[in-house]
N, C-alpha and C positions, 0 to 999 in steps of 0.2 A: 516456242521461243525460250521458255524456262528450261527445257531439256537441253537446248543448245548452250545456254549459259552454264549450266551444271557440267556439261561435257567439257567445255572450254576450261573452266576452273579446275576440273579434275586433271585434265591434260597438263595444265601449267604446274600444278602441285606435283604430279608424277615426274615431270621433267626436272623441276628444281631438286626434288629428292634424289633422283638418279644422278644428277650432276654432282651433288654433294658427296654421294657415295663413291663416285669415280674419283673425285678430288682427294678423298681420304685414302684411296688405294695408291695414290702417287706421292704420299707423304710417309716418311719413316724416320726413325732415329738411328744415329750412327754414333757408336761409342769408341773413344780412343783413350789409351792409357800410356803413361810415360813415367819413368822413375827418375828422380833427381837426388843428388846428395849434397847436403850442406856440410862442408868440411869442418872438423873440429878446430878449435882455437880461432874461429872467426871473430873479428873485433866487435866490440859492443858499440852500439849506436852509429856504426859505420855502414853506409849502404854498400851492397855488393850484388853482383850479378852471377847467376848460375846459368850456364848454357847447357842445354840438353843435347844429346846426339840428335841428328835429324829424325823427325817423327814421320814415319811412313803412314800415309793415310789409307792405303789400300782402297782408295775411293772407286777405282775402276771396277774392282770385283764387288764391292758393296753396292754400287749402283746397278751392276748387272744382276745381282741376286734380287734386287728390287725392281727389275724390269725397266730400267732407265739408263741413260747415258749422261756424260758430263755436259753435253750441249743441250740437254733438256732440263737441267737444273735451273729453277727460278730463284730459289733463295735457300740459304743455309744459316740458321740461327743457333746460337749457343743456348742449350737448355740449362746446363749446370756445369760447374767446376767444383770438384770436391778433392780436398787434400787429405791423404791418410798417412800418418807417420808410422812407418813400418819397423824402423829400428833407430835407436835402441828400443827394446820392447817396453820399458818402463817410462819412456819419455812422453812429453806432451808438447803442445805448441806454445807454451808460455814463454819460450825463449824468443819468440818473434814479436817485434813491435808492429811491423807492417809487412805486407807482401803484395806484389803485383805480377801478373803474368802477361807476356807479350808474345804475339805471333809475328813471324816474318817468313817470307818465301821469295824465291827468285823472281825478280821483277816487280815485287810488291813492297810498299812501305810498311814498316813495322806498325802494329796496332795493339794497344792495350785492350785485353779481352776479359780479364778477371782481376779482382783485387779485394783486399781487406785492409783499410787504412789504420785501424786500431784493433789489433788482436787482443782479446781479453786474457787476463792472467789465468782464468779457469777454462781455457779453450779446449782442453782435452786432446785426444789424438786424432781428431777429425775436424776439418774446417770446411765450411761451405762458403765460397766466395761470391761477392757481387759480380755480375756479368754484364757485358755490353749487349746492346740490342741491335748492333750493326750486323749487316749481312756479311757473312764470312765465306761465301761460296768460292771466291777466287782463291782463298787459302786452301780450302778443303779439296777443291778440284785438282790441286797440284799433287804430284806423286809424293812429295814430302814437304814439310815446313820446319822451321826452327822455332823452338820454344825458349824464351828467355824469362827467367824468374828473377825479379828484383826484390831483395829483402833488406830489412833493417832488423838487427837483433837487439835485444835488451839484456842478454845474458851471455857470458862466455861459455862456449860449448867445449866440453872435455872429450867428446866423442863425435864421430860422424853421425849425421842424422839423415836417414833415407826416407824420402817422401814419394808416395805414388800420387801422380796427378791424373785424376779420372775426369774426363770430359765427355759430355753428351751433347750431340748436335741434332737439331731437327732439320731434315731435308724435305724440301717441297719441290717436286718436279712438275714440268708441264704435263697437261693432260693429253695423252696420245700424241705428243710432239707438236701440239698446237701453240 
C-alpha cells in the first residue's frame, strides 16, 4: 500500500513539473521599438499629441519563430515601456511635465498603456513609464497599430527632440493548441 501511495505521489509531482516546463516553452517576450519627435517651439503647459507612423508588429513571424500562431495566443501583457532621448545629445526629459502613451488599431478602441504623470526635473535621458496590466493581445495580433503620445511640456523647446519608445511584451500561448 505504501509503495502505491509513493508511486502515485511521484507520478503527480512529475506530471505537474512537466506541465510547468511545457507552459514555460509557450511563453516568450516580444520587443518593439518606435521613434517619435517632439517638434521645437512646442508651447509650454499646453497638451499636445504626437502620432507615430503605423507600428508594424511583425507578430506573424515572431509567433512562428516561437512555434505558435495568432489563434493560439492566450494573453499578451506589457512588461515595460522605456523612453530614451536620442537627440539632441545633451538633452534630458526635464522639459516634460507629463507623458502618456496610447495604442489604437483598426476595429479596436484606443487604450492608455503607459504613463508618467509627473516627470521629475532630474529625469535624465531615460524614463521608465508605469504600465497597464490589461491584456493587449488584440492590438499585438494585428499587423500594425497606431501609437499616440500625449505630452505636456514645462519648458520651451528650441530644437526637435527625438525619443525612442522601447516596449517589451510578454506573450503566453496555449499549450499545443489546447
